[in-house]
N, C-alpha and C positions, 0 to 999 in steps of 0.2 A: 819592183816584183821580188828581189831579195827580200823585203819586210814579209812576204806573204810566207815564204820559205822558213824564215826562223819563226814568227806566229805560228805556223801548221807544225814545227817542231816542239815548241813550247805546249801546245794541245795536245801531242803525242805523248811527251812525258807525264803529263800532271794528269791525263786521265790513265796513263800505266799506274800511277802512284793510287789512284781513285780506285781502281783494280784489284790491287794489292789490299786494300783496305778492305773492300767488298769481300775478296776470296777469304780474309783474316778472319771477318764476321763469320762467313759461312763457314769455315772451319772451325769455330768454336760455338756452333750452334747449340752443341751437346754440353759446353764447359760449366760446371758449377759457378756461380756467382759470376759470370762473365757479363762484361758491359761493351754492347757494340760501339763502333764510331763511325763518324760521316766525313766526308772531303767536302771542303767548300771550296769555291773558286772566286778570285776576282781578277779583274784586267790589268795589266800591266800598263805602265805610263805610255801615254800617246806622243806622237811627234806633231807639234803643231806647224801648220803648212803657211796658215794665217792666223792673226789675232782677231778678236773681235772688236766690231766698231761701234761707238755709241750714236743713236739718231741724231740728225741734223736738221736745221729748217725744211730743206728741201728733201731729204731723203733718208727712209728710215735705217735702223740700225741692222749691223752685219754681226752673224754668229761666226764663233772660230771655227777654222776647218782645221780636222786632226785625224790622224791615222794611228788606230791602236798598233802596239807591237807586240800583241800576243796577250797570254793569260798566266795565271801565277796560282798557287794552292794559299789560300785565305787562312785557314786553320784546319785542323784533324781534331773535330769535335767528340769526346767521350759523353753518349749517352747513359745517363746515370738512371734512367727512371727503372722502376720495380719491374723484377722478373717475376713470372710464375713461380708457385709454390710446388713441391713435389712430396708427397708423404712418402718417407721409407720408412717409419715403424722403428728405426734406431735411436734410442734415446741419447746419445751424444751428438746427433746432426741437429743443427740448431740453424733457422733461416730467421731473417729480419724482415718486418714489414714496415716500410716508412723510411725514416733517414738513420743513417750510421753505418758503421764497419765494425766488425771484430778486429782485436789487436792481438797479433802474434809478434813474439820476439825471439831472435837470435843473440843471446846475450843483452847487449845494451841498444841493438839496432832493432827499432819497432818497424813492423809491417801493417797494414791495413787491409782487410778482404771481407768479402759478401760470401765468401764459400766458407760454409759450416761445417764440413764434413770433418768433424773433429773425432778423436780417440783415446782411450787411457792408454798409459805405457806403463811397463813392468814397475816401475817406482811411483806410478799414481797420478803421473802429470796428464794434464788434459793437454794434447798436443795435435798438430796436424800429422796425422801417418803418412803422409808423402814424402816430409822432409824433416819430421822430428820439432818443426818450430813449435814455440809453448804457447798457449792461449793466457793470455792476460785479463788478471781481476782481482779480487779481494778475498783472501783467505778469509775464516772466520776465527775470530778470537774469544778468548774465554776470560770472563771478568772475575773479579776477587770472589765472587760469589760462586763462581764455578758456570754462569751462563754464559751462551753463546752468543755473539753479536758480529755485525758486519760493518764495519767503517769503510764507507762508500768514499768518504773524505780524502781517506789514505793515498799512497802511492800505489799503483798498480803492481802486481806481481805475477810471479807463475802460478795459474792455478793448481792445486794438488787435491785428488779426491781419493783418500785412504781406504780404500775395499779391505775389508776384514779386518778392521782394525779394532781394537777395544775402546768401546766407553764406557768409564769406569762408572759403577753405582753411586746414585746420588741418595743422599738423605732428605724425605719426607720433612718437608719445612711448615706446609699448610695444606688444609683440607678445606675445599667449597662446598656449600651447603646451599642447595635450591630446592624447597620442598614445601610443603602445605601439611598443617595439622588439624585436623577435622573438628571445626568449631564446634558441632552438635554433639562430640564426645563428653561424658559425664566424666565428672572429677574422681578421681580415685581417693578412697579413705586416706586420711592423713596418717593413721597410725598402721597402715598395711606395710607389710615387708615388701622386698623386693622380689620374693619369691613369688608373694601374692599377686604383685602388680603383674608379673609376667605373666602369670597364668590368665588373668584379666584381658589380654591380648592376644596370646597363644593358642586358646580354644574356644573363642568365640569368633562369631560372625564379622567380617571386615566392619559392617554398619553396627555393630554393638560394642568395637574395640573404643578403649579410654586411652590407650597410645600406643607407640610404634616403636619397633628397633629397627636400628640401621646398622651398617656395617661397611668398614671399606678397609681394603689393603695398604698399609703404609709402610715405608723401608726405612732401614737405619742406614748408617753408612758402610756398612757392607753388604748392603742389598738383601738382607735377611728380611722377609715379610712378617708383619704383624697385623692381626686382624683389630682394628679399632671401632668400638663398637659405642653406640650412642643409644639408651632406652629413654625416650619421653613419655611423660603421661601428663594429662591435663591434672594439675592441684587448686587451680581455683579460676574462676572467671576471668577471661581474659590473660591467665599465667600458666605456665607449663614446666615441669621440672626436669631435668634432664640429668641422667647418671652416666658416668664416661669407664669404660674398661677395655684391657688392651691385652692380648695374648702375650706370655713371655715377659711381662713386667712388673715392676715392684715400685713401692713408694711413689704411687701416682696422687697428683695434686692438681686442682683447678684454680685459675687465677685469672680475674676480670683486671686489667689494668685498665683504672680508671683514674682520677685524681690522687689514691693512695697508690703509690709504686710498692711492688714487691710485697704485696699484702696476701699471699698464698697461705692457706690454711694447711699443713700438713696433713696426708690421706684425706682431704676433701675432694670426694670426685662428682660433685653435684653443681650445677648452677641453675638459674630461673631465666626464663624469657617472658617477657611481656609483650603484651599486644594490645594496640588500640582497639576500639570498637569494631572500627572498620576493616581489622585482620591485618594492619602492619606492624610490624616488629618495631618495638619503642626502645627497649632496652634488654640489657643482660647482666646478672649479679652472680657473683658466688657467694652472696651473704655477709660480705666486707666491704666489698668495692661495687660500683655501679658504674655502667658505661652506657649513654644514651643519646649522644651524637656521632656522627657520621659512620665510619665503618664499626661493626659491631664486632668484636673478636674475643674468642675465648681461650688462655695458654693453656695447654695441659703440658705438666710435667711429670717425667718418668724416668726411671732406670732400667736398662735391660741387665742381665746377668752377664757380668764379667767385665760392665763398663764402668769406668771408676767415677763419672761423670753424669749427672742427668741431663735429659734431652728434652727439648720444647717442640710442641707443634701448634701450630695456630690453627684454631677452629675460625673460618669465616662465615659467620652467621648471615649477613646482609647488612643493609644500611638502616641507619634509624630512620622512621618513615617513609620507607620506600617498600617496591615489593621484589627486589633483586635477589632476596635469599628467602629464609625460611617466612611463610606466612601463616596465618589464621582462617581460614575460610571453611564455609558451610560444604564441603566438599571431600571425596576421600582422603586417605592420608597419602601421601607421596613423598614421604621423609627420607631423603637419599642423599649421600655427598657424590655431589657429580665430577670433581677433580681433586688430583692432588699432585705435587709436583716431585715426587721421588720414583726411583726406579731401580732395579737391581742391573749387574753388568751384564752386556751385551755386546754384540758382534754387529759391524757395519755388513748387512747384505746386499744392499741396491741402493739406487740412489736414482734421483729425477730432477729436471731441469724445468722452471715454471716461466712464465711469460716475461717476468722481470731479470730474469736469468739466473736466479737463485739456486744453487745444487743443495738439494736437500737429500740426506743421508737416511735408510731406513735400516732400523737394528732389529737384531734379534729377541730385545726385551720389548719390542712393541713401540718404542721410542723413536721419534723422528726429529734430527738435529739439521741446523744449517751448517754445510760445509764451505760454502764459497758463494761469489756471486760473478758473475761475466761482464767485463767490463766493455762498453763502447766507444765509439769515437766519431767524431763529425767535424767537417771543416767549412769555413766560411764559403768555399769555393772547389768544391768535391770534384767536378771535372779538371779543376787545374792539377790534380794529383797524378803522380807520374807512374807507368804501370814499370813493376818489376818483373813479371812473370809469375807462373803458378798461380794465377788469379791474385796475386798482392798488387798493393799500391804502396805507393811510398810519399811523404810529403814533398813538396816542391816549393819552390819561391813564390808562387802565386796561387797556391793552396790554402794559404793561413795556417796557422797552427793547430795541431789536433786539440779539440775541445772533448775531455775524457768524462763520462758520468755514465749513471746506472739506466738501463732501458725504461723507456716511458717519461724520463724526464730532460725538461729543457730540449724539446724538439727530438730527441731519440725516439725510434723506433721500438717497436716491440718484438719479443722473441720469442720463437716458435720451435717448441724441440719437437723432433719425429720427423722434421721438414728438413727440405734443400731448397735453396734459391735457384732455379733455373736459368740459364742464360734468355739475356733478353732481346736476341738476335730474331727478329720476324723475317722468314724467308721470302715470304711474298714481297716486302719491301725490298730485301737484297735482290732477289732475280729481277725484280723491275729496274733496279740503279744498275744491275748489270748490262740491261738490254740498252738504257740510255747511254752508258757508260761507252760499251761497244760501238753505238752510231756515232757517238761523240768522237772517237777514236777514229772510226772509218771518215767522218766527215773532213776531219784535219788531214788523214792521210792522201784524202782526195784533192783537197786544197794544194798540198805539195806536189802532187804529180801532174795536177793542170797548171800551177805556175812553171814546173819544168816543161810542159810542153811549150808555154808561151816562149820560154826563152830559148828552147829549140828553133821557134819560127823566127825568132829576133837573128838567131844565128844565121840562119838559113837565107837572110836577104842579102848576105855579101855573095853568095853564088851568082 
């Protein structure tokens, strides 16, 4: 009889714990990044009244006789499945689809979370505004050539977004051309002056033009703009001549770097482009040297007023035998420069986060630069993490060591900006579990009262 009382007590206590967990799940139904839990029961040890007996010749076997002594909590499991995403429209809000956690730090102490409601503090640090813990990742670095890069193999650090900071001017080092020279154009007279050649393209219909003029703004190391012009005209079958000019420059010369190095002819501003009969660029030449393999480049050297040393810009005309640069087909002229790597000084005005967690800044000079990348972490047993409050988890003895990497690599999920992951609590499941738990609690209380009534009957036998 007493066994019934203690079994019922164990049922009452443990159903109370299950109700506590359900209540916590329901209270966090709107908590960003919250992961629900469930309680699993198992039975306690059983008292053996008689053991099992094996079959004999004349009788069969006998099963053991055991009386259970109640129940216990087997585990409280964290349910780490994906929560729904909620669109917020705020650029610093980020959510994860798939595996992984964001990393935030309080000094050397690391926490892991699925709640990505971040913001930028007055020093430019990306933080959780609720407690100031700093989001971890990799800040962009600058190489010897002034180019930004992100080393995701390095140690994670506090992410910094330098709003309204200055981006220094960058000198143009190359200009890329992807264009077509009309193969139907007539060759210009070899003895024509540049002025006469210009008139042959400036004052005639497009279909009658014998050449083309293209221009591109380039920059010096102070951010000053210079208009780089190239005038191209057909000089022979499958051959075009180009003349280079630049505003506010002097002592300009052209050099094709072939087998003979440093063979630039002073004040030579012309070079030739040669094409195969099928319209592909085959070589470039400055009259002294020729290049007919790989990337066909033309270096222009010039000096701007006040500068003690000349500057060089590389004109990238395309690959020999390919159609990735300048071509010669029987189509309209499309001679144009599509890209150059220089820019003037600018201020950072905005930033955005992409699906890889890369933070890209937009500057007032029109440039976009990588500022950093949000790091993610995963564990062999994410359910083994310990809850630390504020939607944070910490590493435990059974979670495994944090495996840190970038989004989309080694099983880590994708990052979505302008969204937050909602709680994964399902109210329908929780209310159903609440009913079942309540009935279990009631049933255990009934077993206690029934056992008590039986004891009362036993005591009344003495009367």
